[in-house]
C-alpha positions as CSV (number, residue, x, y, z in Angstrom):
1,M,55.3,-76.7,-53.6
2,N,52.4,-75.2,-55.5
3,W,55.0,-73.9,-58.1
4,R,55.1,-77.3,-59.2
5,L,51.3,-77.6,-60.1
6,G,50.8,-78.1,-64.0
7,K,54.3,-78.1,-64.7
8,L,56.5,-80.6,-66.4
9,T,59.2,-81.1,-63.6
10,G,62.3,-83.5,-63.5
11,S,60.5,-86.2,-61.5
12,R,57.5,-86.4,-63.6
13,V,59.4,-86.7,-66.8
14,K,59.7,-90.3,-67.2
15,D,55.7,-90.9,-66.5
16,A,54.8,-88.1,-69.0
17,V,56.9,-88.8,-72.0
18,N,56.0,-91.7,-74.2
19,L,58.6,-92.5,-77.1
20,R,57.5,-95.7,-77.7
21,D,53.6,-95.3,-79.4
22,G,52.8,-91.5,-78.8
23,A,49.9,-92.4,-76.5
24,T,49.1,-89.8,-74.0
25,K,50.1,-90.8,-70.7
26,A,48.1,-90.7,-67.3
27,E,50.9,-88.1,-66.0
28,V,49.9,-85.6,-68.8
29,W,46.0,-85.7,-67.9
30,R,47.1,-85.3,-64.2
31,I,49.4,-81.9,-65.2
32,A,46.6,-80.8,-67.2
33,A,43.9,-81.1,-64.3
34,E,46.4,-79.4,-62.1
35,S,46.6,-76.5,-64.7
36,I,42.7,-76.2,-64.5
37,I,41.7,-76.7,-60.9
38,G,45.3,-76.3,-59.1
39,S,45.7,-78.2,-55.7
40,A,42.4,-79.5,-55.7
41,A,43.9,-82.3,-58.2
42,I,46.6,-83.1,-56.1
43,A,44.2,-83.5,-53.0
44,E,42.2,-86.1,-54.8
45,G,45.4,-88.3,-54.2
46,D,44.6,-88.4,-50.5
47,L,41.4,-90.1,-51.2
48,S,40.7,-93.7,-50.0
49,A,38.9,-96.0,-52.2
50,S,36.0,-96.0,-50.1
51,Q,36.2,-92.1,-50.0
52,V,36.0,-91.9,-53.6
53,L,33.3,-94.2,-53.8
54,E,31.3,-92.3,-51.6
55,R,32.0,-89.2,-53.4
56,G,30.5,-90.6,-56.5
57,H,27.5,-91.5,-54.6
58,R,27.4,-88.0,-53.4
59,L,27.6,-86.1,-56.5
60,E,25.6,-88.7,-58.6
61,P,22.2,-86.8,-57.9
62,V,23.8,-83.7,-58.6
63,A,24.6,-84.7,-62.1
64,L,21.3,-86.0,-62.9
65,A,19.6,-82.7,-61.6
66,R,22.0,-81.0,-64.0
67,F,21.2,-83.0,-67.0
68,A,17.7,-82.8,-66.4
69,K,17.7,-78.9,-66.3
70,E,20.2,-78.7,-69.3
71,T,18.4,-81.4,-71.6
72,G,14.7,-80.8,-70.4
73,K,14.3,-84.7,-70.0
74,K,12.6,-86.1,-67.0
75,V,14.8,-88.6,-65.3
76,D,13.6,-91.5,-63.0
77,A,16.4,-92.4,-60.4
78,S,14.3,-94.5,-58.4
79,L,14.5,-97.5,-60.5
80,V,16.5,-100.5,-58.7
81,G,17.5,-102.4,-61.8
82,W,16.9,-104.0,-65.0
83,E,16.9,-108.0,-65.9
84,S,17.0,-109.4,-69.3
85,D,13.6,-110.8,-70.5
86,D,15.0,-114.2,-71.5
87,D,17.9,-114.3,-69.0
88,T,17.4,-112.7,-65.3
89,R,21.0,-113.7,-64.8
90,L,22.0,-110.5,-67.3
91,A,20.9,-107.6,-65.0
92,I,22.2,-104.0,-64.5
93,S,21.2,-100.7,-62.5
94,P,20.9,-97.5,-64.3
95,D,21.9,-94.6,-62.5
96,G,18.6,-92.7,-64.2
97,V,15.9,-93.8,-66.8
98,I,14.3,-91.4,-69.1
99,C,12.1,-94.4,-70.7
100,K,12.6,-97.9,-71.9
101,T,14.7,-96.8,-75.0
102,E,17.0,-94.3,-73.2
103,A,18.9,-94.2,-70.0
104,V,21.7,-92.3,-68.1
105,E,24.6,-93.6,-66.5
106,V,26.7,-91.0,-64.2
107,K,30.4,-90.9,-64.2
108,C,32.0,-88.1,-61.4
109,L,35.6,-89.2,-62.1
110,L,38.5,-87.6,-60.2
111,S,40.0,-84.8,-62.2
112,T,42.8,-86.8,-64.3
113,K,40.1,-89.2,-65.8
114,H,37.7,-86.3,-66.1
115,V,40.3,-84.1,-68.1
116,E,41.1,-87.0,-70.6
117,A,37.1,-87.8,-71.0
118,L,36.5,-84.0,-71.5
119,Y,39.4,-83.7,-74.3
120,T,38.8,-87.1,-76.1
121,R,35.1,-86.9,-75.7
122,S,35.1,-90.6,-75.2
123,I,35.3,-92.8,-72.3
124,P,38.5,-92.9,-70.5
125,K,40.7,-95.9,-70.9
126,N,41.5,-98.4,-68.3
127,T,38.4,-97.1,-66.3
128,A,36.9,-100.1,-64.3
129,G,35.1,-101.8,-67.2
130,Y,33.3,-98.7,-68.1
131,E,33.5,-99.5,-71.9
132,E,31.9,-103.1,-71.1
133,Q,29.4,-101.6,-68.9
134,R,28.3,-99.4,-71.7
135,L,27.6,-102.6,-74.2
136,H,26.2,-104.5,-71.3
137,Y,23.2,-101.9,-71.1
138,F,21.9,-102.5,-74.6
139,I,22.4,-106.2,-74.0
140,V,20.0,-106.8,-70.9
141,N,17.6,-104.0,-72.5
142,P,17.3,-105.0,-76.2
143,K,14.9,-102.0,-76.3
144,L,17.3,-99.4,-75.5
145,R,18.3,-97.2,-78.0
146,K,20.4,-94.5,-76.3
147,L,22.6,-94.3,-73.5
148,H,23.8,-91.1,-72.2
149,H,27.4,-91.0,-70.0
150,V,27.0,-87.8,-67.9
151,F,30.4,-86.5,-66.7
152,Y,30.5,-84.0,-63.8
153,H,33.4,-82.6,-61.5
154,P,32.4,-79.7,-59.4
155,D,35.8,-78.5,-59.1
156,F,36.2,-77.5,-62.7
157,P,35.0,-74.4,-64.2
158,A,31.6,-74.1,-66.2
159,P,31.4,-75.4,-68.8
160,L,34.2,-77.9,-67.9
161,D,32.6,-79.3,-65.2
162,F,29.7,-80.7,-66.8
163,F,29.2,-82.8,-70.4
164,V,27.4,-85.7,-72.0
165,I,28.5,-88.4,-74.2
166,T,25.6,-90.3,-75.8
167,A,25.8,-93.9,-77.6
168,T,23.5,-95.3,-79.6
169,R,22.8,-98.9,-80.5
170,D,23.1,-98.4,-84.1
171,E,26.7,-97.2,-83.6
172,L,27.7,-100.1,-81.3
173,V,25.7,-102.8,-83.0
174,E,28.6,-104.9,-84.1
175,E,30.4,-104.7,-80.8
176,I,26.9,-105.5,-78.9
177,A,26.3,-108.7,-80.6
178,R,30.2,-109.6,-79.9
179,Y,29.9,-108.9,-76.6
180,E,26.7,-110.4,-75.8
181,E,27.9,-113.7,-77.1
182,A,30.7,-114.0,-74.7
183,E,28.3,-112.7,-72.0
184,R,26.0,-115.5,-72.5
185,E,28.8,-118.1,-72.7
186,V,29.9,-116.7,-69.2
187,V,26.1,-117.0,-67.9
188,A,25.9,-120.6,-69.4
189,K,29.0,-121.5,-67.3
190,V,27.6,-120.1,-64.2
191,R,24.4,-122.1,-64.6
192,D,26.6,-125.2,-65.3
193,I,28.5,-124.8,-62.3
194,V,25.7,-124.0,-60.0
195,N,23.6,-127.1,-61.3
196,T,26.7,-129.3,-61.0
197,L,27.0,-128.0,-57.6
198,T,23.3,-128.1,-56.1
199,L,21.7,-130.7,-58.2
200,Y,23.8,-133.6,-57.9
201,G,25.8,-135.2,-55.1
202,P,29.8,-135.8,-55.3
203,E,29.3,-139.4,-56.6
204,E,26.9,-138.5,-59.0
205,V,29.3,-135.7,-60.5
206,E,32.0,-138.2,-60.4
207,R,30.1,-140.6,-62.4
208,M,28.9,-138.3,-64.8
209,R,32.6,-137.2,-65.6
210,Q,33.4,-140.8,-65.8
211,V,30.8,-141.3,-68.4
212,H,31.8,-138.4,-70.4
213,D,35.3,-139.4,-70.3
214,E,34.3,-143.0,-71.6
215,L,31.9,-141.6,-74.4
216,V,34.8,-139.1,-75.5
217,A,37.4,-142.1,-75.7
218,D,34.9,-144.3,-77.6
219,A,34.1,-141.5,-80.0
220,T,37.7,-141.0,-80.5
221,K,38.3,-144.8,-80.9
222,K,35.8,-145.0,-83.5
223,H,36.9,-141.9,-85.4
224,V,40.2,-143.5,-85.9
225,A,39.2,-146.9,-86.8
226,G,37.0,-145.2,-89.5
227,K,39.9,-143.5,-90.9
228,A,42.0,-146.4,-90.9
229,R,39.1,-148.0,-93.0
230,V,38.6,-145.6,-95.6
231,Q,42.4,-145.3,-95.9
232,A,42.5,-149.2,-96.5
233,L,39.8,-148.6,-99.1
234,I,41.8,-146.2,-100.9
235,N,44.8,-148.2,-100.8
236,T,42.7,-151.0,-102.1
237,Q,41.3,-149.1,-105.1
238,K,44.8,-147.6,-105.9
239,S,46.3,-151.5,-106.1
240,I,43.4,-152.4,-108.6
241,V,44.0,-149.4,-110.8
């Protein structure tokens, strides 16, 4: 069946052709990957989720060493993680740290996604929250100025096997601010849930909810009454005129 590699066969047409919006579909990247690395691209389809994870862990130090060699930058891969100075619930574990202002994130993707990243020179779409992860780096560490995404796939011939995409705080400043606000809302909600469940008993929680509902009801009642008084005053003034 190797003659099918890299070809748009009858069974693949529906998954490759896009007449709706013209966006490149995953099958196109898959066919391209097969054209470059052959049956190795097909073999990846037999990997389990745990095997894909193990593959990434195994290739990560190779990718970091390659990055250090090609850039001349010294990379520390021993750091366990970063925590935000003002909220330790915000944390991230860098694959490599150059300094407080520069870090490395390694992505040893399977061939389909590697080809997409290589061709578009951007983080592939629909890839386990990688875009959000990139923003999170800058949120957790406000001193971070550069984040290098290192892509590595050993089955591709050089130089297609390795490349780097570098993001800077300056180019992402608006996205970082928007996402940070959303993240802090999530953390605040987590803190509220934990405090409610651990600091107060069920009876106290129920009583707090009752008080909350009573306060809301009372405020609503006063608001409605106030509007009625204002309207009555307006009507009175109109009748005088």
